[in-house]
GUMAR-389448 format. One record per residue (C-alpha): chain; x, y, z. Coordinates in nm, 2 decimals. Example, Ala and Ser with C-alpha at 12.3 -4.5 7.8 and 13.67 -1.06 7.14 Angstrom:
<vopas>
<vopa mol="A" c1="1.23" c2="-0.45" c3="0.78"/>
<vopa mol="A" c1="1.37" c2="-0.11" c3="0.71"/>
</vopas>
This chain:
<vopas>
<vopa mol="A" c1="0.00" c2="0.00" c3="0.00"/>
<vopa mol="A" c1="0.13" c2="0.35" c3="-0.08"/>
<vopa mol="A" c1="0.01" c2="0.68" c3="0.04"/>
<vopa mol="A" c1="-0.14" c2="0.77" c3="-0.30"/>
<vopa mol="A" c1="-0.34" c2="0.44" c3="-0.29"/>
<vopa mol="A" c1="-0.47" c2="0.54" c3="0.05"/>
<vopa mol="A" c1="-0.57" c2="0.89" c3="-0.07"/>
<vopa mol="A" c1="-0.74" c2="0.74" c3="-0.38"/>
<vopa mol="A" c1="-0.94" c2="0.50" c3="-0.16"/>
<vopa mol="A" c1="-1.06" c2="0.80" c3="0.06"/>
<vopa mol="A" c1="-1.15" c2="0.98" c3="-0.26"/>
<vopa mol="A" c1="-1.36" c2="0.69" c3="-0.39"/>
<vopa mol="A" c1="-1.54" c2="0.68" c3="-0.05"/>
<vopa mol="A" c1="-1.57" c2="1.06" c3="-0.05"/>
<vopa mol="A" c1="-1.41" c2="1.09" c3="0.30"/>
<vopa mol="A" c1="-1.16" c2="1.33" c3="0.45"/>
<vopa mol="A" c1="-0.83" c2="1.24" c3="0.59"/>
<vopa mol="A" c1="-0.96" c2="1.20" c3="0.95"/>
<vopa mol="A" c1="-1.23" c2="0.93" c3="0.97"/>
<vopa mol="A" c1="-1.32" c2="0.65" c3="1.21"/>
<vopa mol="A" c1="-1.34" c2="0.28" c3="1.12"/>
<vopa mol="A" c1="-1.72" c2="0.31" c3="1.19"/>
<vopa mol="A" c1="-1.75" c2="0.59" c3="0.92"/>
<vopa mol="A" c1="-1.55" c2="0.38" c3="0.67"/>
<vopa mol="A" c1="-1.79" c2="0.08" c3="0.73"/>
<vopa mol="A" c1="-2.10" c2="0.30" c3="0.71"/>
<vopa mol="A" c1="-1.98" c2="0.46" c3="0.38"/>
<vopa mol="A" c1="-1.90" c2="0.12" c3="0.23"/>
<vopa mol="A" c1="-2.25" c2="0.00" c3="0.30"/>
<vopa mol="A" c1="-2.40" c2="0.31" c3="0.14"/>
<vopa mol="A" c1="-2.19" c2="0.29" c3="-0.17"/>
<vopa mol="A" c1="-2.25" c2="-0.08" c3="-0.23"/>
<vopa mol="A" c1="-2.62" c2="-0.05" c3="-0.17"/>
<vopa mol="A" c1="-2.63" c2="0.24" c3="-0.42"/>
<vopa mol="A" c1="-2.44" c2="0.05" c3="-0.68"/>
<vopa mol="A" c1="-2.60" c2="-0.29" c3="-0.63"/>
<vopa mol="A" c1="-2.81" c2="-0.42" c3="-0.92"/>
<vopa mol="A" c1="-3.10" c2="-0.51" c3="-0.69"/>
<vopa mol="A" c1="-3.13" c2="-0.14" c3="-0.60"/>
<vopa mol="A" c1="-3.21" c2="-0.06" c3="-0.96"/>
<vopa mol="A" c1="-2.86" c2="0.05" c3="-1.05"/>
<vopa mol="A" c1="-2.71" c2="-0.06" c3="-1.38"/>
<vopa mol="A" c1="-2.50" c2="-0.37" c3="-1.32"/>
<vopa mol="A" c1="-2.15" c2="-0.23" c3="-1.31"/>
<vopa mol="A" c1="-1.93" c2="-0.49" c3="-1.15"/>
<vopa mol="A" c1="-1.62" c2="-0.28" c3="-1.21"/>
<vopa mol="A" c1="-1.75" c2="0.00" c3="-0.98"/>
<vopa mol="A" c1="-1.84" c2="-0.25" c3="-0.70"/>
<vopa mol="A" c1="-1.50" c2="-0.41" c3="-0.73"/>
<vopa mol="A" c1="-1.33" c2="-0.07" c3="-0.71"/>
<vopa mol="A" c1="-1.54" c2="0.01" c3="-0.40"/>
<vopa mol="A" c1="-1.46" c2="-0.32" c3="-0.23"/>
<vopa mol="A" c1="-1.09" c2="-0.29" c3="-0.31"/>
<vopa mol="A" c1="-1.08" c2="0.06" c3="-0.16"/>
<vopa mol="A" c1="-1.27" c2="-0.07" c3="0.15"/>
<vopa mol="A" c1="-1.02" c2="-0.35" c3="0.20"/>
<vopa mol="A" c1="-0.73" c2="-0.10" c3="0.18"/>
<vopa mol="A" c1="-0.89" c2="0.14" c3="0.42"/>
<vopa mol="A" c1="-0.99" c2="-0.12" c3="0.67"/>
<vopa mol="A" c1="-0.65" c2="-0.29" c3="0.65"/>
<vopa mol="A" c1="-0.48" c2="0.05" c3="0.72"/>
<vopa mol="A" c1="-0.72" c2="0.14" c3="1.01"/>
<vopa mol="A" c1="-0.70" c2="-0.20" c3="1.18"/>
<vopa mol="A" c1="-0.32" c2="-0.20" c3="1.17"/>
<vopa mol="A" c1="-0.28" c2="0.16" c3="1.27"/>
<vopa mol="A" c1="-0.09" c2="0.20" c3="1.60"/>
<vopa mol="A" c1="-0.28" c2="0.45" c3="1.81"/>
<vopa mol="A" c1="-0.09" c2="0.71" c3="2.01"/>
<vopa mol="A" c1="-0.21" c2="0.76" c3="2.36"/>
<vopa mol="A" c1="0.02" c2="1.05" c3="2.42"/>
<vopa mol="A" c1="-0.12" c2="1.36" c3="2.59"/>
<vopa mol="A" c1="-0.06" c2="1.57" c3="2.28"/>
<vopa mol="A" c1="-0.26" c2="1.33" c3="2.06"/>
<vopa mol="A" c1="-0.54" c2="1.32" c3="2.32"/>
<vopa mol="A" c1="-0.58" c2="1.70" c3="2.31"/>
<vopa mol="A" c1="-0.56" c2="1.70" c3="1.93"/>
<vopa mol="A" c1="-0.85" c2="1.45" c3="1.92"/>
<vopa mol="A" c1="-1.04" c2="1.64" c3="2.20"/>
<vopa mol="A" c1="-0.98" c2="2.01" c3="2.15"/>
<vopa mol="A" c1="-1.25" c2="2.10" c3="2.41"/>
<vopa mol="A" c1="-1.05" c2="1.92" c3="2.68"/>
<vopa mol="A" c1="-0.74" c2="2.12" c3="2.58"/>
<vopa mol="A" c1="-0.94" c2="2.44" c3="2.64"/>
<vopa mol="A" c1="-1.07" c2="2.31" c3="2.97"/>
<vopa mol="A" c1="-0.72" c2="2.22" c3="3.08"/>
<vopa mol="A" c1="-0.59" c2="2.57" c3="2.98"/>
<vopa mol="A" c1="-0.86" c2="2.78" c3="3.13"/>
<vopa mol="A" c1="-1.03" c2="2.58" c3="3.40"/>
<vopa mol="A" c1="-1.01" c2="2.78" c3="3.73"/>
<vopa mol="A" c1="-0.99" c2="3.12" c3="3.56"/>
<vopa mol="A" c1="-1.27" c2="3.36" c3="3.64"/>
<vopa mol="A" c1="-1.41" c2="3.37" c3="3.28"/>
<vopa mol="A" c1="-1.43" c2="2.99" c3="3.26"/>
<vopa mol="A" c1="-1.68" c2="2.96" c3="3.54"/>
<vopa mol="A" c1="-1.91" c2="3.24" c3="3.43"/>
<vopa mol="A" c1="-2.26" c2="3.11" c3="3.35"/>
</vopas>
């Protein structure tokens, strides 16, 4: 897998560069359902194969990703907690 392959898979799915595994799975179901011949779509097996290949690539990457549990990564994922940590206890923070 190369980075351009990963970006192409995200493009096929119409996703941004920060997504969850749940979002990838949900989007895969949507795309396959839309392209499936039983849904009234023209039978285009090439498109379904492309979607499934992109899905396998994204899921493989997401499942093998090593998560960082560093404090900096936590605050990047939870910006409201960064603000709480920075300003909690100040007079303006506790104003209601």
